[in-house]
LUMSEZA-941612 format. One line per 2 residues: number of its first residue (from 1); for each residue z, y, x of C-alpha. Coordinates in pm, whole numbers. Example, Ala and Ser with C-alpha at 12.3 -4.5 7.8 and 13.67 -1.06 7.14 Angstrom:
REM residues 2
1 = 780/-450/1230; 714/-106/1367 .
This chain:
REM residues 487
1 = -1766/-616/6061; -1949/-905/5876 .
3 = -2050/-874/5515; -2069/-472/5518 .
5 = -2351/-349/5330; -2632/-201/5518 .
7 = -2620/196/5489; -2995/266/5402 .
9 = -2946/-3/5127; -2621/182/4991 .
11 = -2846/524/4985; -3135/372/4837 .
13 = -2892/234/4528; -2753/591/4510 .
15 = -3096/728/4503; -3232/494/4247 .
17 = -2957/470/4015; -2976/775/3765 .
19 = -2668/917/3715; -2766/1021/3369 .
21 = -2869/681/3252; -2561/478/3414 .
23 = -2318/725/3270; -2490/743/2942 .
25 = -2403/384/2889; -2031/473/2865 .
27 = -2020/852/2743; -2230/1023/2508 .
29 = -2393/1314/2688; -2551/1614/2547 .
31 = -2728/1912/2721; -2501/2184/2849 .
33 = -2758/2426/3006; -3007/2395/3249 .
35 = -2951/2101/3516; -2621/1975/3333 .
37 = -2490/1762/3037; -2141/1724/2918 .
39 = -1946/1457/2740; -1568/1320/2672 .
41 = -1419/1210/2992; -1385/845/2992 .
43 = -1072/905/3241; -865/1078/3047 .
45 = -765/1159/2669; -921/1474/2537 .
47 = -1079/1618/2266; -1309/1893/2383 .
49 = -1564/1822/2624; -1521/1863/2967 .
51 = -1677/1589/3167; -2010/1712/3321 .
53 = -2314/1548/3494; -2550/1724/3728 .
55 = -2878/1471/3715; -3066/1683/4001 .
57 = -2743/1650/4246; -2641/1282/4118 .
59 = -2303/1409/4100; -2041/1401/3790 .
61 = -1722/1636/3752; -1439/1647/3490 .
63 = -1285/2013/3489; -972/1868/3292 .
65 = -848/1593/3519; -1059/1707/3833 .
67 = -1209/1382/3899; -1561/1394/4036 .
69 = -1808/1204/4279; -2144/1038/4253 .
71 = -2283/741/4064; -2110/493/4288 .
73 = -1757/618/4240; -1818/664/3871 .
75 = -1893/275/3830; -1605/208/4065 .
77 = -1359/414/3848; -1467/313/3521 .
79 = -1525/-64/3574; -1226/-115/3832 .
81 = -1432/-204/4118; -1463/-195/4462 .
83 = -1691/9/4649; -1897/-267/4753 .
85 = -1869/-431/4393; -1995/-126/4243 .
87 = -2302/-93/4472; -2386/-468/4408 .
89 = -2359/-411/4032; -2593/-108/4069 .
91 = -2820/-289/4309; -2885/-559/4040 .
93 = -2967/-283/3793; -3196/-92/3991 .
95 = -3392/-375/4176; -3266/-292/4555 .
97 = -3220/-611/4740; -2910/-573/4960 .
99 = -2884/-650/5324; -2553/-720/5501 .
101 = -2467/-654/5863; -2415/-1042/5935 .
103 = -2813/-1041/5856; -2745/-1221/5523 .
105 = -2897/-1107/5165; -2583/-1168/4990 .
107 = -2181/-1200/5037; -2037/-1525/5173 .
109 = -2014/-1757/4866; -1661/-1886/4983 .
111 = -1527/-1542/4899; -1404/-1584/4517 .
113 = -1335/-1360/4223; -1608/-1100/4321 .
115 = -1775/-931/4014; -2156/-994/4090 .
117 = -2101/-1373/4134; -1881/-1389/3813 .
119 = -2135/-1217/3635; -2415/-1462/3796 .
121 = -2213/-1762/3670; -2206/-1617/3313 .
123 = -2567/-1559/3301; -2625/-1881/3400 .
125 = -2419/-2043/3173; -2578/-1836/2877 .
127 = -2903/-1971/2966; -2750/-2317/2990 .
129 = -2564/-2297/2632; -2893/-2140/2493 .
131 = -3093/-2436/2586; -2856/-2701/2470 .
133 = -2884/-2550/2127; -3217/-2676/2115 .
135 = -3103/-3011/2216; -3043/-3342/1971 .
137 = -2663/-3280/2019; -2734/-2902/1942 .
139 = -2807/-2986/1576; -2454/-2943/1465 .
141 = -2465/-2608/1616; -2790/-2532/1436 .
143 = -2685/-2655/1109; -2366/-2403/1128 .
145 = -2597/-2103/1158; -2834/-2245/912 .
147 = -2553/-2259/647; -2459/-1909/730 .
149 = -2830/-1776/684; -2916/-1729/1059 .
151 = -3242/-1860/1194; -3343/-1932/1538 .
153 = -3447/-1600/1589; -3143/-1468/1489 .
155 = -2960/-1698/1730; -3187/-1580/2022 .
157 = -3157/-1219/1921; -2757/-1252/1999 .
159 = -2786/-1512/2250; -2619/-1780/2047 .
161 = -2593/-2133/2218; -2404/-2464/2238 .
163 = -2160/-2621/2446; -2210/-3003/2456 .
165 = -1916/-3268/2440; -1798/-3400/2730 .
167 = -1616/-3277/3050; -1863/-3148/3311 .
169 = -2193/-3067/3159; -2151/-2690/3243 .
171 = -1965/-2785/3559; -2210/-2966/3700 .
173 = -2496/-2742/3598; -2329/-2428/3762 .
175 = -2256/-2678/4093; -2612/-2731/4094 .
177 = -2671/-2368/4126; -2470/-2293/4404 .
179 = -2134/-2172/4279; -1814/-2285/4434 .
181 = -1512/-2442/4260; -1306/-2088/4372 .
183 = -1598/-1905/4169; -1578/-2119/3850 .
185 = -1195/-2139/3836; -1214/-1736/3862 .
187 = -1485/-1714/3612; -1271/-1883/3319 .
189 = -1569/-2112/3263; -1364/-2404/3349 .
191 = -991/-2520/3290; -767/-2676/3546 .
193 = -616/-3017/3474; -450/-3283/3672 .
195 = -744/-3457/3767; -952/-3117/3855 .
197 = -1144/-2863/3679; -1351/-2936/3377 .
199 = -1543/-2744/3120; -1365/-2499/2897 .
201 = -1606/-2510/2594; -1712/-2814/2472 .
203 = -1858/-2921/2162; -1845/-2579/2040 .
205 = -2119/-2289/1918; -2081/-2007/2179 .
207 = -2148/-1655/2164; -2183/-1435/2476 .
209 = -1968/-1163/2481; -2111/-833/2672 .
211 = -1976/-553/2820; -2088/-208/2747 .
213 = -2394/-222/3024; -2518/-540/2852 .
215 = -2392/-806/3108; -2218/-1127/2961 .
217 = -1874/-1134/3090; -1726/-1396/2862 .
219 = -1777/-1623/2584; -1633/-1683/2228 .
221 = -1666/-2052/2065; -1627/-2180/1735 .
223 = -1510/-2536/1663; -1783/-2774/1518 .
225 = -1620/-3101/1488; -1320/-3220/1279 .
227 = -1204/-3436/1605; -1165/-3129/1782 .
229 = -763/-3058/1799; -835/-2696/1950 .
231 = -801/-2362/1787; -1086/-2276/1525 .
233 = -1225/-1993/1815; -1156/-2015/2153 .
235 = -1248/-1740/2393; -1273/-1671/2744 .
237 = -946/-1630/2925; -864/-1295/3093 .
239 = -1065/-1285/3427; -1152/-1052/3699 .
241 = -1445/-923/3466; -1306/-989/3129 .
243 = -1044/-808/2929; -1053/-860/2557 .
245 = -886/-543/2513; -1162/-353/2704 .
247 = -1476/-547/2510; -1605/-519/2174 .
249 = -1843/-801/2066; -2212/-655/1980 .
251 = -2143/-314/2153; -2450/-374/2371 .
253 = -2667/-379/2091; -2491/-124/1864 .
255 = -2398/127/2115; -2725/340/2104 .
257 = -2723/332/1743; -2350/426/1730 .
259 = -2416/736/1963; -2696/840/1730 .
261 = -2555/797/1378; -2212/861/1485 .
263 = -2081/584/1302; -1930/259/1407 .
265 = -1848/-30/1162; -1555/-261/1266 .
267 = -1595/-609/1151; -1373/-920/1206 .
269 = -1588/-1184/1350; -1899/-1280/1552 .
271 = -2088/-1402/1224; -1999/-1065/1077 .
273 = -2162/-872/1326; -2484/-1075/1311 .
275 = -2488/-1043/931; -2449/-661/962 .
277 = -2712/-617/1220; -2969/-842/1032 .
279 = -2884/-661/698; -2972/-315/861 .
281 = -2627/-210/982; -2669/-178/1335 .
283 = -2348/-24/1430; -2131/-323/1339 .
285 = -1906/-445/1637; -1587/-700/1634 .
287 = -1301/-726/1846; -1243/-1060/2059 .
289 = -951/-1254/1972; -722/-929/1946 .
291 = -639/-657/1724; -796/-309/1739 .
293 = -621/-134/1987; -573/184/2203 .
295 = -816/89/2449; -1122/-7/2188 .
297 = -1037/329/2036; -1111/488/2383 .
299 = -1448/310/2394; -1541/421/2056 .
301 = -1451/789/2087; -1672/822/2384 .
303 = -1980/692/2193; -1909/885/1905 .
305 = -1854/1196/2115; -1545/1249/1894 .
307 = -1424/1594/1994; -1143/1821/1827 .
309 = -1344/2003/1539; -1165/2170/1278 .
311 = -1410/2017/1018; -1410/1661/1174 .
313 = -1302/1409/912; -1412/1614/632 .
315 = -1595/1426/325; -1849/1648/145 .
317 = -1915/1607/-204; -2254/1470/-116 .
319 = -2048/1164/66; -2162/1264/404 .
321 = -1886/1358/674; -1886/1614/942 .
323 = -1812/1455/1278; -1815/1072/1327 .
325 = -1716/770/1107; -1519/470/1176 .
327 = -1544/222/932; -1318/-92/897 .
329 = -1402/-409/713; -1123/-643/618 .
331 = -1091/-954/393; -932/-846/67 .
333 = -646/-1117/127; -308/-1055/240 .
335 = -393/-1058/616; -688/-833/576 .
337 = -451/-574/435; -209/-645/690 .
339 = -517/-568/939; -584/-232/786 .
341 = -240/-125/814; -258/-200/1178 .
343 = -566/-19/1206; -382/273/1004 .
345 = -152/386/1318; -492/353/1520 .
347 = -633/594/1337; -459/866/1415 .
349 = -609/888/1756; -938/968/1610 .
351 = -1086/1299/1509; -1335/1138/1320 .
353 = -1291/1009/948; -1179/685/942 .
355 = -1258/463/628; -1189/88/508 .
357 = -1484/-105/333; -1348/-423/130 .
359 = -1633/-650/-7; -1633/-768/-365 .
361 = -1427/-1062/-446; -1280/-1038/-75 .
363 = -1622/-1140/70; -1684/-1059/452 .
365 = -2024/-940/547; -2149/-1295/659 .
367 = -2075/-1431/299; -2146/-1127/137 .
369 = -2515/-1158/280; -2553/-1525/226 .
371 = -2440/-1480/-144; -2602/-1140/-248 .
373 = -2849/-1050/24; -2895/-776/286 .
375 = -2861/-471/36; -2497/-586/-82 .
377 = -2392/-538/320; -2540/-182/318 .
379 = -2372/-127/-45; -2030/-242/121 .
381 = -2042/-13/392; -2183/284/173 .
383 = -1871/217/-62; -1638/281/207 .
385 = -1285/440/108; -1074/670/343 .
387 = -823/434/541; -528/643/458 .
389 = -591/599/68; -647/221/123 .
391 = -317/176/307; -103/356/66 .
393 = -228/157/-202; -189/-168/-21 .
395 = 175/-83/-30; 170/3/-404 .
397 = -30/-303/-481; 267/-497/-383 .
399 = 506/-367/-632; 551/-354/-1013 .
401 = 464/25/-1104; 501/-48/-1486 .
403 = 904/-23/-1419; 1099/236/-1319 .
405 = 1280/19/-1069; 914/-78/-959 .
407 = 808/290/-918; 1129/373/-710 .
409 = 1066/110/-476; 737/203/-424 .
411 = 812/550/-356; 1063/432/-69 .
413 = 787/201/73; 494/432/49 .
415 = 660/777/167; 679/650/527 .
417 = 313/554/538; 235/916/413 .
419 = 472/1063/655; 283/863/912 .
421 = -28/1083/860; -39/1343/1156 .
423 = -274/1571/1008; -15/1797/831 .
425 = -289/1886/541; -394/1565/485 .
427 = -32/1435/469; 70/1693/178 .
429 = -256/1603/16; -176/1246/6 .
431 = 167/1336/-121; 6/1507/-419 .
433 = -186/1174/-449; 125/964/-422 .
435 = 273/1159/-697; -19/1087/-918 .
437 = -58/737/-861; 336/674/-907 .
439 = 344/894/-1232; 624/1085/-1065 .
441 = 663/1477/-1042; 533/1622/-725 .
443 = 877/1768/-584; 1068/1435/-589 .
445 = 755/1261/-387; 734/1558/-154 .
447 = 1112/1544/-93; 1086/1155/-20 .
449 = 789/1198/225; 985/1494/401 .
451 = 1272/1287/420; 1054/982/592 .
453 = 918/1260/836; 1251/1347/950 .
455 = 1349/974/997; 1034/908/1216 .
457 = 1138/1254/1420; 865/1463/1299 .
459 = 874/1825/1327; 649/2034/1081 .
461 = 553/2386/1218; 335/2444/938 .
463 = 491/2415/586; 308/2298/279 .
465 = 216/2520/-13; 528/2613/-201 .
467 = 336/2540/-554; 189/2235/-389 .
469 = -161/2419/-476; -478/2428/-280 .
471 = -497/2592/60; -781/2739/282 .
473 = -957/2393/368; -1282/2253/245 .
475 = -1436/1944/131; -1125/1794/-20 .
477 = -902/1909/276; -634/2154/180 .
479 = -458/2370/478; -54/2462/438 .
481 = -21/2815/343; 240/2959/582 .
483 = 559/3084/455; 701/2794/230 .
485 = 959/2528/252; 903/2182/178 .
487 = 1133/2076/-105 .
């Protein structure tokens, strides 16, 4: 059948693509004995590593979900590709020139929506945008970057470019490189109008959004001109290769540092990622036009090697933690607090300790670096506070604790937040903290939290200490002692 990849070329891809390197871009692998490596399975949610890779055999297998195969099947499953698309992607990485049964050196170009053609279109677009940043019209983009403390080297490091005004500059460039209208439409680089297709990004500064393997799969574009009636930020729409809930901006640059330091810093924007990295916080990433959600958690957990550890999340007196750290940075305004409370729910999916870092005067990392230098950004991250404490205090900060009515209202508002903490020991420790913050007796607060638990359908099999005293935890986490009843 025309278009089939030759068997010998498939074998060459399978041989050259080192499975531990390919898998290692998605999962943090550790030695598991002679000839074996292991990590958290990327295909099901687990807290104890059961995913094994055998480099000498070129095979992987998960003893938890019983999935397994070779390097091609791994790429197929994790990136949702067909067999042919997976082989083509790997061939591009390892330098194998594929031949097809029809005698050609590539798939038919009239075939739309195929991954490698879409990736190729984004690579060409990225090069085009980067070149346009140096053009006379690109001055607006260069000025925007300079005003935020980014020079041309910084722009080159992050691949920042400029999309020129006009309707078809990129369109004509891509057509000249042989891309069909069907491919361009599927790529998300153009939009469909009554008179045909036209450039999606026009008169904007653009950032390439890369997947975890480093391939550009989309763009984020920032408005520069007052007469631009579009949104402040415009991203690539959902396409066969771009799912906004599956990507984190900057992850391609941060992934190795995240795995090494077992820390990830989640910031709010593209310039914040740039500022953090340039200031020495090489673990910074950002979501792309969406809230930090469940799929992002899965990506981060795999890189952190986030496993079930009885001591994970413990903060020692030195300020160090056992296990990984997830640090969210938010603006100090109401929107930032709302984002932090959304993150509160996602925190429950981590074994790692989760923190919030709020800049002085509500400055984000980009503005903080611009006004106070690189050291201030590093100090922002170092001064992180536990997310649970921040979420509870955010609720309390909305009420007047100087009055009896305000304190009662605060208890009613904060009790469900405390009850939402799934870790039983932490939940009761924060119950004690809440009593102190409100100036109320602990039994009253404990009763309110327990009532909120029942309302949420939570059933505790391990009751808290009857006297509210410390249990057997360490590093500030207190374990509930058996035999007591919550008041």
